[in-house]
C-alpha positions as CSV (number, residue, x, y, z in Angstrom):
1,E,-70.6,-21.8,38.3
2,Q,-74.0,-20.4,39.6
3,Q,-73.0,-21.1,43.2
4,R,-69.7,-19.2,42.7
5,A,-71.6,-16.3,41.1
6,L,-74.0,-16.2,44.1
7,S,-71.0,-16.1,46.5
8,L,-69.6,-13.1,44.6
9,V,-73.0,-11.3,44.7
10,A,-73.2,-12.0,48.4
11,E,-69.6,-10.8,49.1
12,Y,-69.6,-7.7,47.0
13,G,-73.3,-6.8,46.8
14,L,-74.8,-7.8,50.2
15,S,-71.8,-7.5,52.6
16,D,-71.2,-4.3,54.4
17,K,-67.4,-4.9,54.8
18,H,-66.8,-3.0,51.5
19,L,-69.1,-0.2,52.6
20,R,-67.1,1.0,55.6
21,F,-65.7,4.4,54.9
22,S,-64.1,6.9,57.2
23,P,-66.3,9.6,58.7
24,D,-64.1,12.2,57.1
25,L,-64.9,10.8,53.6
26,M,-68.6,10.4,54.4
27,N,-68.7,14.1,55.5
28,L,-67.3,15.2,52.2
29,L,-70.1,13.5,50.2
30,A,-73.0,15.8,49.4
31,P,-76.4,15.1,47.9
32,S,-77.5,16.5,44.5
33,R,-78.3,20.2,44.8
34,W,-80.2,20.1,41.5
35,S,-83.6,21.5,42.3
36,R,-86.7,19.9,41.0
37,W,-89.7,22.1,40.3
38,H,-92.2,19.6,41.6
39,E,-90.5,19.2,45.0
40,E,-91.7,21.6,47.7
41,S,-90.1,20.1,50.7
42,P,-86.6,21.1,51.6
43,R,-83.9,18.7,50.4
44,P,-81.7,16.9,52.9
45,I,-78.2,18.2,53.3
46,D,-76.7,14.9,54.0
47,F,-75.7,12.4,51.4
48,P,-78.3,9.6,51.5
49,F,-75.8,6.8,51.8
50,R,-78.0,4.3,53.7
51,E,-80.8,5.0,51.3
52,I,-78.6,4.2,48.3
53,V,-77.2,1.1,49.9
54,A,-80.7,-0.1,50.8
55,S,-81.8,0.5,47.2
56,M,-78.9,-1.6,45.9
57,H,-79.7,-4.4,48.3
58,R,-83.4,-4.3,47.4
59,N,-82.5,-4.5,43.7
60,I,-80.3,-7.5,44.2
61,L,-82.8,-9.4,46.3
62,D,-85.6,-8.4,43.8
63,A,-83.6,-10.0,41.0
64,L,-82.7,-13.2,43.0
65,Y,-86.2,-13.8,44.3
66,H,-88.0,-12.8,41.1
67,P,-90.5,-15.5,40.0
68,S,-88.7,-15.9,36.6
69,T,-85.3,-16.3,38.3
70,L,-86.8,-19.0,40.6
71,Q,-88.6,-20.7,37.7
72,R,-85.3,-20.8,35.8
73,I,-83.4,-22.3,38.8
74,A,-86.1,-24.9,39.2
75,E,-85.7,-25.8,35.5
76,I,-81.9,-26.0,35.8
77,E,-82.3,-28.4,38.7
78,S,-84.6,-30.7,36.8
79,K,-82.2,-30.7,33.8
80,T,-79.0,-31.4,35.7
81,P,-77.8,-35.0,35.9
82,E,-78.0,-36.6,39.3
83,G,-74.8,-36.3,41.3
84,T,-73.8,-33.1,39.6
85,A,-73.7,-29.9,41.7
86,A,-76.4,-27.5,40.5
87,M,-78.0,-24.4,41.8
88,T,-81.3,-25.2,43.5
89,I,-83.9,-23.0,45.1
90,H,-83.1,-24.6,48.4
91,Y,-79.4,-23.7,48.0
92,L,-80.3,-20.1,47.0
93,F,-82.6,-19.6,50.0
94,D,-80.4,-21.3,52.5
95,Y,-77.3,-19.5,51.3
96,L,-78.9,-16.0,51.4
97,R,-80.3,-16.6,54.9
98,S,-77.0,-17.8,56.2
99,N,-75.2,-14.9,54.6
100,I,-77.6,-12.1,55.4
101,W,-78.2,-13.3,59.0
102,S,-74.7,-14.5,59.7
103,E,-74.4,-12.4,62.9
104,L,-77.0,-14.6,64.6
105,A,-75.3,-17.8,63.8
106,E,-71.9,-16.5,64.8
107,N,-73.0,-15.1,68.1
108,R,-72.2,-11.5,66.9
109,V,-75.7,-10.2,67.7
110,A,-74.3,-7.0,69.3
111,V,-72.5,-6.0,66.1
112,I,-75.4,-5.9,63.6
113,S,-74.7,-2.6,61.8
114,P,-77.6,-0.3,60.7
115,I,-76.9,-1.3,57.1
116,R,-77.1,-5.0,57.9
117,R,-80.3,-4.4,59.9
118,D,-81.8,-2.7,56.8
119,L,-80.7,-5.6,54.6
120,Q,-82.1,-8.1,57.0
121,K,-85.5,-6.4,57.0
122,T,-85.5,-6.2,53.2
123,H,-84.6,-9.9,53.0
124,L,-87.4,-10.7,55.5
125,R,-90.0,-8.8,53.5
126,K,-88.8,-10.6,50.3
127,L,-89.3,-14.0,52.0
128,I,-92.7,-13.0,53.1
129,E,-93.6,-11.8,49.7
130,V,-92.5,-15.1,48.1
131,M,-94.4,-17.1,50.7
132,M,-97.6,-15.1,50.3
133,S,-97.5,-15.0,46.5
134,S,-100.2,-16.7,44.6
135,G,-100.4,-17.7,41.0
136,A,-98.5,-19.9,38.6
137,A,-95.5,-17.5,38.2
138,M,-94.0,-18.4,41.6
139,P,-92.8,-22.0,41.9
140,E,-94.6,-23.8,44.7
141,E,-91.3,-25.0,46.0
142,A,-90.2,-21.4,46.4
143,R,-93.3,-20.6,48.5
144,T,-92.7,-23.7,50.7
145,L,-89.0,-23.0,51.2
146,A,-89.8,-19.3,52.0
147,W,-92.0,-20.6,54.8
148,K,-89.2,-22.9,56.0
149,E,-86.7,-20.1,56.0
150,L,-89.1,-17.9,58.0
151,T,-89.6,-20.6,60.6
152,T,-85.9,-21.1,60.8
153,L,-85.3,-17.4,61.3
154,Q,-88.1,-17.2,63.9
155,T,-86.3,-19.9,66.0
156,T,-82.8,-18.4,65.5
157,I,-84.0,-14.9,66.3
158,G,-85.7,-16.2,69.5
159,E,-82.5,-17.8,70.6
160,S,-80.5,-14.7,69.7
161,L,-82.7,-12.4,71.7
162,K,-81.6,-14.2,74.8
163,R,-78.0,-13.2,74.1
164,V,-78.6,-9.5,73.4
165,D,-76.4,-7.4,75.7
166,N,-78.7,-4.3,75.7
167,P,-82.4,-5.4,75.7
168,D,-83.4,-1.7,75.1
169,G,-81.0,-1.0,72.3
170,P,-81.5,-0.8,68.5
171,V,-80.3,-4.4,67.8
172,A,-82.8,-5.8,70.3
173,A,-85.6,-3.7,68.9
174,H,-84.7,-4.8,65.4
175,L,-84.8,-8.5,66.4
176,Q,-88.0,-8.1,68.4
177,S,-89.8,-6.3,65.5
178,T,-88.5,-8.9,63.1
179,A,-89.8,-11.8,65.2
180,L,-93.2,-10.1,65.4
181,L,-93.3,-9.6,61.7
182,I,-92.4,-13.2,61.0
183,A,-95.1,-14.4,63.5
184,K,-97.7,-12.2,61.8
185,A,-96.7,-13.4,58.3
186,L,-96.8,-17.1,59.3
187,D,-100.2,-16.6,61.0
188,A,-101.5,-14.8,57.9
189,Q,-100.2,-17.6,55.6
190,M,-102.0,-20.2,57.7
191,Q,-105.3,-18.3,57.3
192,M,-104.9,-17.9,53.5
193,P,-107.3,-20.0,51.4
194,Q,-105.5,-22.8,49.6
């Protein structure tokens, strides 16, 4: 049940295939013109579509990677009879990485859309946050698996960079900056006192 629910969240909440609209429709959308007395800067005239989608993705990932969610998943795993399919932290992390970074595994590096790049950066920051978290609220297994996911991504991104058609394009820049961020996070994690 939980795995099916996760696949629905991934399909309708994290995929960009349901967020592809015609340019004509996008040009008809307008931001709120309601002025706020405390804002002095001019308001943008374009509808903040990417910002709204990024906020939606951030909220979904915040909920999935929240310490209480991960604690609950760890508890479910320990209460499930052996041989019965149950949601595990490992399954959650692996499924999200596979889904969010699917372009890398499917050799579709050239087609990572701006919305997907934003989602991938948000996911990466969430994994780093989990790995670097301290205290009893975050399950130790989640920290360890976040480290594993980051090392897997580091390897996959390194291999994908070799297949990028345009090494000066936005996709290559995204992958290079992502690889650098992962390397810095893993280095910082190694230097943290245990």
